[in-house]
TORKOLRO-386640 format. One record per residue (C-alpha): residue number from 1; residue in one letter; x, y, z. Coordinates in steps of 0.05 Angstrom, whole numbers. Layout:
N
{rec NUM 'A' {X Y Z}}
...
# end
This chain:
399
{rec 1 'M' {849 595 -228}}
{rec 2 'A' {792 601 -278}}
{rec 3 'E' {754 670 -271}}
{rec 4 'R' {684 677 -254}}
{rec 5 'S' {645 687 -317}}
{rec 6 'D' {576 709 -342}}
{rec 7 'V' {526 653 -351}}
{rec 8 'V' {479 655 -415}}
{rec 9 'F' {418 613 -439}}
{rec 10 'V' {441 598 -510}}
{rec 11 'D' {374 561 -534}}
{rec 12 'G' {324 519 -514}}
{rec 13 'V' {275 468 -544}}
{rec 14 'R' {219 418 -522}}
{rec 15 'T' {176 363 -547}}
{rec 16 'P' {106 378 -552}}
{rec 17 'F' {72 358 -487}}
{rec 18 'G' {25 295 -489}}
{rec 19 'R' {-28 277 -439}}
{rec 20 'A' {-4 223 -395}}
{rec 21 'G' {-38 152 -399}}
{rec 22 'E' {-60 96 -449}}
{rec 23 'K' {-97 147 -493}}
{rec 24 'G' {-41 196 -494}}
{rec 25 'M' {2 209 -555}}
{rec 26 'Y' {68 183 -524}}
{rec 27 'W' {42 121 -489}}
{rec 28 'Q' {82 80 -536}}
{rec 29 'T' {143 124 -533}}
{rec 30 'R' {201 114 -483}}
{rec 31 'A' {217 174 -437}}
{rec 32 'D' {290 170 -450}}
{rec 33 'D' {271 177 -528}}
{rec 34 'L' {233 236 -513}}
{rec 35 'M' {297 271 -485}}
{rec 36 'V' {341 243 -541}}
{rec 37 'K' {296 268 -592}}
{rec 38 'A' {294 342 -561}}
{rec 39 'M' {373 340 -552}}
{rec 40 'I' {383 319 -625}}
{rec 41 'G' {338 377 -648}}
{rec 42 'L' {374 426 -602}}
{rec 43 'L' {441 406 -627}}
{rec 44 'E' {420 410 -702}}
{rec 45 'R' {394 480 -685}}
{rec 46 'N' {462 504 -661}}
{rec 47 'P' {512 473 -712}}
{rec 48 'S' {567 519 -690}}
{rec 49 'L' {572 484 -624}}
{rec 50 'P' {629 427 -629}}
{rec 51 'H' {599 370 -592}}
{rec 52 'D' {665 354 -558}}
{rec 53 'R' {665 421 -523}}
{rec 54 'I' {602 403 -481}}
{rec 55 'D' {630 394 -414}}
{rec 56 'D' {570 360 -379}}
{rec 57 'V' {498 338 -391}}
{rec 58 'A' {449 347 -333}}
{rec 59 'I' {379 316 -346}}
{rec 60 'A' {328 314 -292}}
{rec 61 'A' {271 265 -276}}
{rec 62 'T' {229 259 -216}}
{rec 63 'T' {215 186 -223}}
{rec 64 'Q' {285 153 -238}}
{rec 65 'T' {268 84 -256}}
{rec 66 'G' {249 41 -318}}
{rec 67 'D' {258 83 -384}}
{rec 68 'Q' {269 141 -340}}
{rec 69 'G' {323 112 -297}}
{rec 70 'L' {401 95 -315}}
{rec 71 'T' {433 162 -300}}
{rec 72 'L' {394 200 -358}}
{rec 73 'G' {449 250 -372}}
{rec 74 'R' {497 195 -392}}
{rec 75 'T' {448 152 -427}}
{rec 76 'T' {411 206 -467}}
{rec 77 'A' {479 235 -487}}
{rec 78 'L' {502 170 -516}}
{rec 79 'L' {435 160 -549}}
{rec 80 'A' {440 227 -581}}
{rec 81 'G' {505 212 -612}}
{rec 82 'L' {550 255 -568}}
{rec 83 'P' {623 237 -561}}
{rec 84 'K' {636 185 -510}}
{rec 85 'S' {683 237 -475}}
{rec 86 'V' {620 280 -457}}
{rec 87 'P' {599 262 -388}}
{rec 88 'G' {529 265 -356}}
{rec 89 'Y' {486 257 -300}}
{rec 90 'A' {413 255 -273}}
{rec 91 'I' {380 304 -223}}
{rec 92 'D' {317 304 -184}}
{rec 93 'R' {281 364 -149}}
{rec 94 'M' {208 342 -166}}
{rec 95 'C' {179 395 -206}}
{rec 96 'A' {243 437 -209}}
{rec 97 'G' {285 383 -237}}
{rec 98 'A' {300 419 -305}}
{rec 99 'M' {305 490 -265}}
{rec 100 'T' {358 455 -220}}
{rec 101 'S' {394 419 -281}}
{rec 102 'V' {401 495 -309}}
{rec 103 'T' {426 528 -244}}
{rec 104 'T' {472 469 -227}}
{rec 105 'V' {509 473 -290}}
{rec 106 'A' {507 547 -287}}
{rec 107 'G' {543 543 -220}}
{rec 108 'A' {600 504 -252}}
{rec 109 'I' {604 550 -312}}
{rec 110 'G' {606 611 -264}}
{rec 111 'F' {661 580 -228}}
{rec 112 'G' {697 576 -290}}
{rec 113 'M' {703 497 -292}}
{rec 114 'Y' {654 490 -351}}
{rec 115 'D' {649 530 -413}}
{rec 116 'V' {581 494 -445}}
{rec 117 'A' {534 447 -417}}
{rec 118 'I' {469 418 -432}}
{rec 119 'A' {410 418 -385}}
{rec 120 'G' {339 393 -386}}
{rec 121 'G' {286 346 -358}}
{rec 122 'V' {238 291 -379}}
{rec 123 'E' {174 263 -347}}
{rec 124 'H' {130 209 -373}}
{rec 125 'M' {76 211 -321}}
{rec 126 'G' {39 157 -365}}
{rec 127 'H' {94 107 -351}}
{rec 128 'H' {113 138 -286}}
{rec 129 'P' {57 169 -244}}
{rec 130 'M' {79 221 -192}}
{rec 131 'G' {102 180 -131}}
{rec 132 'S' {97 111 -161}}
{rec 133 'G' {150 63 -133}}
{rec 134 'A' {162 114 -79}}
{rec 135 'D' {169 86 -2}}
{rec 136 'P' {159 150 44}}
{rec 137 'N' {189 135 111}}
{rec 138 'P' {132 121 163}}
{rec 139 'R' {163 174 210}}
{rec 140 'F' {137 231 169}}
{rec 141 'V' {65 215 188}}
{rec 142 'A' {78 181 256}}
{rec 143 'E' {120 238 280}}
{rec 144 'K' {73 290 244}}
{rec 145 'L' {133 319 208}}
{rec 146 'V' {87 329 149}}
{rec 147 'G' {10 323 139}}
{rec 148 'A' {-15 260 117}}
{rec 149 'D' {-33 288 49}}
{rec 150 'A' {25 330 41}}
{rec 151 'L' {42 288 -22}}
{rec 152 'S' {-28 303 -55}}
{rec 153 'M' {-12 363 -91}}
{rec 154 'G' {-84 375 -100}}
{rec 155 'A' {-97 376 -22}}
{rec 156 'T' {-38 427 -14}}
{rec 157 'A' {-74 474 -69}}
{rec 158 'E' {-140 471 -30}}
{rec 159 'R' {-102 490 33}}
{rec 160 'I' {-79 553 -4}}
{rec 161 'H' {-151 567 -12}}
{rec 162 'D' {-168 559 60}}
{rec 163 'R' {-107 604 83}}
{rec 164 'F' {-124 663 37}}
{rec 165 'P' {-202 669 34}}
{rec 166 'Q' {-195 727 -21}}
{rec 167 'L' {-163 668 -66}}
{rec 168 'T' {-236 648 -91}}
{rec 169 'K' {-252 592 -138}}
{rec 170 'E' {-281 642 -185}}
{rec 171 'R' {-213 678 -191}}
{rec 172 'S' {-181 611 -202}}
{rec 173 'D' {-226 594 -258}}
{rec 174 'R' {-219 661 -292}}
{rec 175 'F' {-143 655 -287}}
{rec 176 'A' {-148 581 -319}}
{rec 177 'M' {-190 604 -373}}
{rec 178 'N' {-146 662 -389}}
{rec 179 'S' {-86 614 -390}}
{rec 180 'Q' {-121 567 -444}}
{rec 181 'H' {-144 630 -487}}
{rec 182 'K' {-73 661 -483}}
{rec 183 'L' {-39 598 -501}}
{rec 184 'A' {-90 587 -562}}
{rec 185 'A' {-75 662 -585}}
{rec 186 'A' {0 645 -580}}
{rec 187 'Y' {-11 586 -623}}
{rec 188 'E' {-50 622 -672}}
{rec 189 'A' {3 675 -673}}
{rec 190 'G' {61 621 -685}}
{rec 191 'K' {92 639 -619}}
{rec 192 'I' {99 570 -592}}
{rec 193 'Q' {116 527 -651}}
{rec 194 'P' {188 550 -670}}
{rec 195 'D' {214 517 -606}}
{rec 196 'L' {178 449 -610}}
{rec 197 'V' {216 392 -637}}
{rec 198 'P' {167 339 -672}}
{rec 199 'V' {167 271 -645}}
{rec 200 'A' {144 207 -690}}
{rec 201 'I' {94 168 -646}}
{rec 202 'R' {57 103 -651}}
{rec 203 'S' {-11 82 -636}}
{rec 204 'E' {-65 31 -652}}
{rec 205 'T' {-77 74 -715}}
{rec 206 'G' {-6 69 -737}}
{rec 207 'W' {52 121 -741}}
{rec 208 'G' {44 195 -730}}
{rec 209 'L' {79 259 -715}}
{rec 210 'A' {69 296 -648}}
{rec 211 'E' {74 371 -672}}
{rec 212 'R' {35 406 -621}}
{rec 213 'D' {16 403 -547}}
{rec 214 'E' {-42 353 -535}}
{rec 215 'A' {-72 378 -470}}
{rec 216 'P' {-98 448 -489}}
{rec 217 'R' {-173 464 -483}}
{rec 218 'P' {-180 532 -522}}
{rec 219 'E' {-256 526 -517}}
{rec 220 'T' {-252 532 -442}}
{rec 221 'T' {-309 577 -411}}
{rec 222 'M' {-325 603 -338}}
{rec 223 'E' {-394 561 -345}}
{rec 224 'G' {-354 495 -362}}
{rec 225 'L' {-306 509 -307}}
{rec 226 'A' {-358 521 -253}}
{rec 227 'G' {-391 452 -265}}
{rec 228 'L' {-327 412 -254}}
{rec 229 'K' {-313 358 -198}}
{rec 230 'T' {-270 377 -135}}
{rec 231 'P' {-235 315 -130}}
{rec 232 'F' {-194 332 -72}}
{rec 233 'R' {-247 357 -25}}
{rec 234 'P' {-326 353 -26}}
{rec 235 'H' {-347 425 -43}}
{rec 236 'G' {-271 444 -59}}
{rec 237 'R' {-245 495 -103}}
{rec 238 'V' {-191 457 -141}}
{rec 239 'T' {-208 420 -204}}
{rec 240 'A' {-183 389 -266}}
{rec 241 'G' {-196 455 -300}}
{rec 242 'N' {-158 499 -255}}
{rec 243 'S' {-95 455 -250}}
{rec 244 'S' {-42 430 -294}}
{rec 245 'G' {-57 356 -320}}
{rec 246 'L' {-13 301 -318}}
{rec 247 'N' {35 300 -379}}
{rec 248 'D' {91 270 -413}}
{rec 249 'G' {145 313 -447}}
{rec 250 'A' {222 335 -452}}
{rec 251 'T' {260 401 -449}}
{rec 252 'V' {333 415 -459}}
{rec 253 'S' {377 476 -463}}
{rec 254 'I' {447 497 -479}}
{rec 255 'I' {481 537 -425}}
{rec 256 'A' {549 572 -433}}
{rec 257 'S' {595 624 -408}}
{rec 258 'A' {585 685 -447}}
{rec 259 'D' {659 683 -463}}
{rec 260 'A' {650 614 -496}}
{rec 261 'A' {587 631 -531}}
{rec 262 'K' {621 688 -565}}
{rec 263 'E' {678 645 -579}}
{rec 264 'L' {639 593 -614}}
{rec 265 'G' {588 640 -651}}
{rec 266 'L' {531 619 -606}}
{rec 267 'T' {473 665 -589}}
{rec 268 'A' {463 689 -522}}
{rec 269 'K' {386 695 -511}}
{rec 270 'M' {387 709 -436}}
{rec 271 'R' {439 726 -385}}
{rec 272 'M' {430 693 -314}}
{rec 273 'V' {430 747 -262}}
{rec 274 'S' {412 704 -195}}
{rec 275 'F' {375 642 -173}}
{rec 276 'A' {347 618 -107}}
{rec 277 'F' {312 555 -80}}
{rec 278 'M' {273 560 -13}}
{rec 279 'G' {232 506 29}}
{rec 280 'V' {164 519 57}}
{rec 281 'E' {115 477 95}}
{rec 282 'P' {105 419 53}}
{rec 283 'E' {23 422 62}}
{rec 284 'I' {21 486 29}}
{rec 285 'M' {77 474 -21}}
{rec 286 'G' {46 523 -75}}
{rec 287 'I' {71 588 -34}}
{rec 288 'G' {145 567 -46}}
{rec 289 'P' {160 614 -104}}
{rec 290 'I' {146 670 -59}}
{rec 291 'P' {206 665 -11}}
{rec 292 'S' {252 637 -68}}
{rec 293 'T' {235 697 -114}}
{rec 294 'E' {249 744 -53}}
{rec 295 'K' {314 711 -42}}
{rec 296 'A' {332 712 -118}}
{rec 297 'L' {316 788 -120}}
{rec 298 'R' {361 800 -60}}
{rec 299 'K' {416 765 -91}}
{rec 300 'A' {407 808 -155}}
{rec 301 'G' {398 875 -115}}
{rec 302 'L' {330 880 -148}}
{rec 303 'G' {257 893 -126}}
{rec 304 'I' {197 862 -159}}
{rec 305 'D' {182 923 -196}}
{rec 306 'D' {242 916 -239}}
{rec 307 'I' {213 851 -264}}
{rec 308 'G' {184 864 -335}}
{rec 309 'L' {159 795 -354}}
{rec 310 'F' {142 736 -316}}
{rec 311 'E' {138 661 -330}}
{rec 312 'L' {110 624 -272}}
{rec 313 'N' {88 549 -271}}
{rec 314 'E' {15 542 -266}}
{rec 315 'A' {16 478 -222}}
{rec 316 'F' {-52 504 -197}}
{rec 317 'A' {-85 568 -211}}
{rec 318 'V' {-90 584 -137}}
{rec 319 'Q' {-15 576 -128}}
{rec 320 'V' {-2 628 -183}}
{rec 321 'L' {-52 676 -151}}
{rec 322 'S' {-23 673 -85}}
{rec 323 'F' {40 691 -115}}
{rec 324 'L' {12 749 -152}}
{rec 325 'D' {-24 772 -87}}
{rec 326 'H' {34 771 -44}}
{rec 327 'F' {74 815 -94}}
{rec 328 'G' {15 863 -107}}
{rec 329 'I' {8 840 -181}}
{rec 330 'A' {-62 839 -216}}
{rec 331 'D' {-88 771 -235}}
{rec 332 'D' {-88 790 -309}}
{rec 333 'D' {-27 833 -309}}
{rec 334 'P' {0 829 -385}}
{rec 335 'R' {72 816 -359}}
{rec 336 'V' {50 748 -332}}
{rec 337 'N' {52 686 -373}}
{rec 338 'L' {44 724 -435}}
{rec 339 'W' {28 662 -476}}
{rec 340 'G' {-11 618 -424}}
{rec 341 'G' {19 568 -377}}
{rec 342 'A' {21 499 -349}}
{rec 343 'I' {-56 498 -340}}
{rec 344 'A' {-61 500 -416}}
{rec 345 'I' {3 469 -439}}
{rec 346 'G' {14 415 -386}}
{rec 347 'H' {64 404 -333}}
{rec 348 'P' {113 340 -342}}
{rec 349 'L' {141 351 -274}}
{rec 350 'A' {217 354 -282}}
{rec 351 'S' {212 385 -352}}
{rec 352 'S' {178 449 -338}}
{rec 353 'G' {232 491 -316}}
{rec 354 'V' {266 496 -385}}
{rec 355 'R' {197 508 -417}}
{rec 356 'L' {190 573 -376}}
{rec 357 'M' {259 595 -399}}
{rec 358 'L' {250 582 -471}}
{rec 359 'Q' {185 620 -471}}
{rec 360 'L' {220 679 -432}}
{rec 361 'A' {280 679 -483}}
{rec 362 'R' {228 689 -539}}
{rec 363 'Q' {192 744 -503}}
{rec 364 'F' {255 776 -489}}
{rec 365 'E' {268 785 -564}}
{rec 366 'E' {198 815 -574}}
{rec 367 'H' {203 861 -516}}
{rec 368 'P' {272 899 -516}}
{rec 369 'E' {238 951 -473}}
{rec 370 'V' {242 898 -413}}
{rec 371 'R' {309 890 -379}}
{rec 372 'Y' {291 834 -329}}
{rec 373 'G' {247 772 -330}}
{rec 374 'L' {230 717 -279}}
{rec 375 'T' {225 643 -286}}
{rec 376 'A' {192 612 -220}}
{rec 377 'M' {153 550 -196}}
{rec 378 'C' {130 514 -138}}
{rec 379 'I' {158 445 -120}}
{rec 380 'G' {129 386 -91}}
{rec 381 'L' {144 369 -13}}
{rec 382 'G' {144 444 1}}
{rec 383 'Q' {195 486 -43}}
{rec 384 'G' {200 542 -90}}
{rec 385 'G' {251 560 -145}}
{rec 386 'S' {264 622 -182}}
{rec 387 'V' {316 645 -232}}
{rec 388 'I' {321 720 -252}}
{rec 389 'W' {345 734 -325}}
{rec 390 'E' {371 796 -364}}
{rec 391 'N' {348 808 -435}}
{rec 392 'P' {409 821 -482}}
{rec 393 'H' {364 858 -528}}
{rec 394 'Y' {347 913 -477}}
{rec 395 'N' {342 981 -505}}
{rec 396 'G' {341 1027 -445}}
{rec 397 'G' {267 1022 -435}}
{rec 398 'R' {245 1051 -501}}
{rec 399 'K' {181 1021 -527}}
# end
């Protein structure tokens, strides 16, 4: 019987995130090719990993059709040149696809069935807008199982504003502006670039190279945000400026047992401590990470004060603010989204979970005084996902 083993995050990379749509940089690039590009980049960075030692490839996508269909884990592994003996599968948990890929292979590693796995996610929202091709069961609305607009993420964000009047539009806008400015500063300081895999792109003007995220608006001001339309409700509070955009991109990581990582000479950038997923009312899906984080903390025997760094997916500013308010954390707490978040970078649904992880892993290197970090996100249809990680560079809390 295999022994239970520690699970570590070895390494992760991503493509630059593009703007979805005909004007976006990946309009003429296939979704599976984005993942293949990221996977090849990841394997090249970790040459000591023998490819035949990879036990599985778990790749997520929300809309699994067209260039995002056909059991992505298997097809992208073959396209990336992995041995035919390496199996793979596809996974879907809406926005938490990549996060679920990681926790699912982590379960297999912890149980002793796998040594090393590849986990990630891709979403080409230009080719596959959220919900495209879906056929929701009429009972959902007929029997009032969920509100008629529960699938409109913007409407669910407006409802968080309704429920918590202290979460004002002004606070959301300020959080969004800070996200843009923090990302710009992180790019300026060279924090983001090391984990980006450049992608050759084609457009009407010819060939090019995608080397940085397309969506950021570093020039964002409070005045500019104040004047934006509120598309989900007249006189609403949710705008394009205080929400993540529609994006294309892929992320991928190597997850291993601590023993296998040591044996193969792989780094262990983070150790997984616990994870949890929880369901909430679909109409206010944004509060999902609150109960999932409480559950993950319980499983780890930790409290919120033990978390020294937070990577929270900014689907909407109000959604992150509801999380921070619940746990008594200030809007501008320096532990939260150090380098900005999805409002600036973008949120290609199923890929975002691993983006949170690779950023946290980099921050752990720079902050040996921090022992624990959290990656968490809200999930469409009323869920939340949270993973708690331990810093292998922890020095006992000395600054």
